[in-house]
C-alpha positions as CSV (number, residue, x, y, z in Angstrom):
1,M,0.0,-0.1,0.0
2,T,1.3,3.4,-0.8
3,E,-0.8,5.8,1.3
4,H,-1.8,3.7,4.2
5,E,-0.6,0.5,5.9
6,E,-2.9,-2.5,5.7
7,Y,-3.2,-2.7,9.6
8,C,-2.6,-0.5,12.7
9,V,-3.0,-0.8,16.4
10,S,-4.5,1.5,19.0
11,I,-5.7,1.5,22.7
12,R,-9.1,2.7,23.8
13,K,-10.4,3.2,27.3
14,F,-13.9,1.8,27.5
15,Y,-14.7,1.5,31.2
16,R,-14.1,3.5,34.3
17,M,-15.6,3.1,37.7
18,P,-16.8,6.4,39.3
19,D,-14.0,6.2,42.0
20,H,-11.4,5.4,39.3
21,T,-10.2,2.3,41.0
22,L,-10.9,-0.1,38.1
23,V,-10.7,0.8,34.5
24,G,-11.0,-1.1,31.2
25,C,-8.8,-0.8,28.3
26,A,-8.9,-2.5,24.9
27,V,-6.2,-3.1,22.3
28,V,-7.8,-2.6,18.9
29,L,-6.4,-4.0,15.6
30,W,-7.6,-1.9,12.7
31,A,-7.8,-3.0,9.0
32,W,-7.6,-0.5,6.2
33,N,-10.6,-0.9,3.8
34,S,-9.4,0.4,0.5
35,H,-12.9,0.4,-1.0
36,D,-14.4,2.8,1.6
37,K,-11.0,4.4,2.3
38,T,-11.5,4.1,6.1
39,W,-10.3,2.0,9.1
40,R,-12.4,-0.8,10.4
41,Y,-12.3,-3.0,13.5
42,A,-10.5,-6.2,12.7
43,A,-10.1,-7.5,16.3
44,W,-9.9,-6.3,19.8
45,H,-9.1,-7.6,23.3
46,A,-10.2,-6.1,26.6
47,Y,-8.3,-5.8,29.9
48,R,-9.7,-4.8,33.3
49,G,-8.1,-4.1,36.5
50,S,-6.4,-1.4,38.4
51,R,-5.5,1.7,36.3
52,K,-1.8,1.1,36.1
53,K,-2.0,-2.6,35.7
54,A,-4.6,-2.5,32.9
55,L,-2.8,0.2,30.9
56,R,0.6,-1.5,31.3
57,Q,-0.7,-4.9,30.1
58,T,-2.6,-3.2,27.2
59,R,0.4,-1.2,26.1
60,R,2.7,-4.3,26.2
61,D,0.3,-6.3,24.1
62,A,-0.2,-3.4,21.6
63,R,3.5,-3.2,21.0
64,K,3.6,-7.0,20.5
65,L,0.7,-6.9,18.0
66,A,2.2,-4.0,16.2
67,G,5.4,-6.1,15.9
68,I,3.6,-9.2,14.6
69,F,1.6,-7.2,11.9
70,N,4.6,-4.8,11.3
71,C,2.3,-1.9,11.6
72,T,2.0,1.5,13.4
73,N,1.1,1.6,17.1
74,Y,-0.9,4.6,17.8
75,D,-1.1,3.8,21.5
76,T,-3.8,6.1,23.0
77,N,-3.7,8.8,20.4
78,E,-5.7,7.8,17.3
79,K,-5.7,11.3,15.7
80,G,-2.9,10.5,13.4
81,M,-4.7,7.4,12.2
82,W,-7.7,9.3,10.9
83,Q,-5.7,11.9,8.9
C-alpha cells in the first residue's frame, strides 16, 4: 500500500468506575478498507483491572501486536490514524 498501511493498532479506554479504582482498556487492531478508504475494526481484546496494571498490560500487548503485523502503534492517540 502506498498511502496507508494495511493494519494499525490503538488503545481505547472503554470503562471507568466512578471512583477510578478499576478501568478497562482495549487493544484494537484496525484494518484499512481500500474500497471505503477508512479504518475498520479487525479485532480487539479487553483488559480490566487497576488503572496502572490494565494500561501497562494493554500497552505491552499493543507493542507485540504491532510487531507481529509490522504496523504502526498509535497507543492512546488515534488522531494520526484518521488523517
